[in-house]
C-alpha positions, 0 to 999 in steps of 0.5 A: 500500500502506498499513501501519498500525502498531498497537503496538510491544511493550516487547521491540521487536516490531511488530504491524501490518496491511498494507492496500490492497496492489496492486489488492486493497484489500479484503484485510488482512494481519496482521504479523508474517507470512510469505509463501507460498513457491512455485516457478514459481507452485506450492507445491512438492509440493502442489496449490492444492486442498491449500493452500487447505485449510490453516488460517492460510495466508499471503494473500501468495504469493512468486514468484521471478524465478529460476523465471520468467525462462525463461517471460517470453515466454509470460507476456508473450504471455498478458498476464493475469499469473501469478495467472491463468496458474498458476490461483492462487486469487483471494484471494491477493496476489503478491510478486515477489522476485529470487532464490530464498531456498531456493537461494542464487545463486553469487557473482561474476556481477553486473556494473555494469548487470545482476544474474545469476539462475540458472534451470533453463536456466542463468545469465540476466543481468537489466538494468532493462529486462528486469526491468521487462518480467518484472514486467509479465508477472508483474503482482505486487501488490508487488515488490522492486527490482533489487539487487546482493546479491553481498557474501559473507563476506570481501567487500572494503570496495570491493566492498561499497561498489560493491554499495550504489552499484549497488543505489541506482542500480538502485533509482532506475532501477526507480522511474523505469521503474515510474512509466512502466509502465501495467501496474504502476501498481497495483503497489508497489515495495520498496527493498532494503538491501545492504552485506554485513557492513559496518555503515557501508555497511548504514546508508548503504544504509538511509538512502539507500533511505529517502529514495526513494518505496518502499512498504517495505524488504527487508533482504537478505543478512543471514541468511548461514550463515557470519555469526555471530549477533552480527554478524547482530543488530548489522546488523539493529539498525543498519539498522532504526534508519535506517528509518521505522516507517511502512513494513514490513520484510522479512527473506528467508532466515531458516532456523529459529524462533529466528532468526525470533523474534530478528528479530521482536524487532528489528522485522522484519515479514515473512519468507519461508516457504522453511524448510518446503520445505527441511526437506521436501527433507531428508525431515524434519518440523517438531516444535518445540512451539508454546507459549503458544497455548491456542486452537489444537488440538494445541498444548501449553499452556505451563504444562503443558509447563514440567516437560518443557521442562527435559529438552529431549527429544522423545518419538517415540511408542514409539520412542527419545527424540530429543535436542532440546537443540541438540547435533548441530545442523548448518548449511548446510541440514543436519538441525537436531535442535532443530526437526525429525525425520529420518523416514527413520531406521530407528528410526521404522519401527515408530513408529505415532504421528503426526508431531506428537501433537495436530497437526490437519493432514491428515498427522498425523490420517491417517498415522504416522511409520512410514508416512512412513518407509516412503514415504521409504525406497521413494522414493515421491512421496507422502512429500514431499506429506505432509511438506510438508503438515505442515511448512507447517501447523506453520510457519503455526501458528508465525506465528499463535502469534507474533501471539497472544503479542504480543497477549497479552503472552506473547512472551518466554515463547514466545521462551524456549521456542523458544530453549531447544531 
């Protein structure tokens, strides 16, 4: 894998291109970007035909060991990798992660030589041997090394130090096994930065991992719902100072647009896209404006929106106004009024406007809030299909707006717009 760092803005944001990834040397990924979140080789609620019709969809798909460990024997016998097994489009690249960012794993189950993942059939312990076998079955273009990320809030210094030591030992063993694997010779491996909330351990983890021959870095366990924002920023900044600029950085588990923009400003290049899935599961739709993107259909221009922004409300067609100021925001996977609408609410029963006025996704151009409200209230499967279609489209447009704002020098305006919600 080759990462070409094109520019670093005055805010600290990085614009780059990932090339020569795995066996697909003809593809290039512009950063900042997100991975396409999947479960068991499919985007939740959607078929690949629908996904391929989405504009600006990510070229790199995220697969998680937690959804594939139970099928490892079948995949190994098949022998052609998950892309062909799951009929994934040929123009997509595969990234394999340990845990599922949409479903945090319970704590307290890792040990010295193995990491616990939780599959549909229950807990599975993975050591390096089983991990490499699973990667050989998946045949990803890049994957993160096995790691001990079990350092929740309140974790002791001793336990955190052990987690860092175990992660480094697991990385060394994974690198050795990776070199010996003929199947994975075209795959790149990323090192994982651990250390909980202890900055000194985070720095030690980053320094030691940077000495290894890894293709990039995963800053794991920072986006903890119980971790305050100042601690998150301090950890991310401390870690990134220890990492070389010539390799990409991935931050999993980011939950909302304002956190993404903060991380981009700190120097993060890649994110996952489990957020649209989690919003869809709540029966909600993403409705935050994508200012500063004049070339995108349905996007409100920043200048014309300035007067409306001060009110910080979203007008839902003929229905009542929804407060978007941040009051009523809830954590731990609950509705966040700054960025989403709960379309199961009765106030949308007779609202015949699109989910997001001007959006050109299939959901918004063919259906209304009232129709989706009806589908949700009768528990119709089509509700999640339409919501996932819109939420993914909106999220991918958001990352396009980030890249565009960096090129045009309007990133701070985009950040101010989103942060004021």
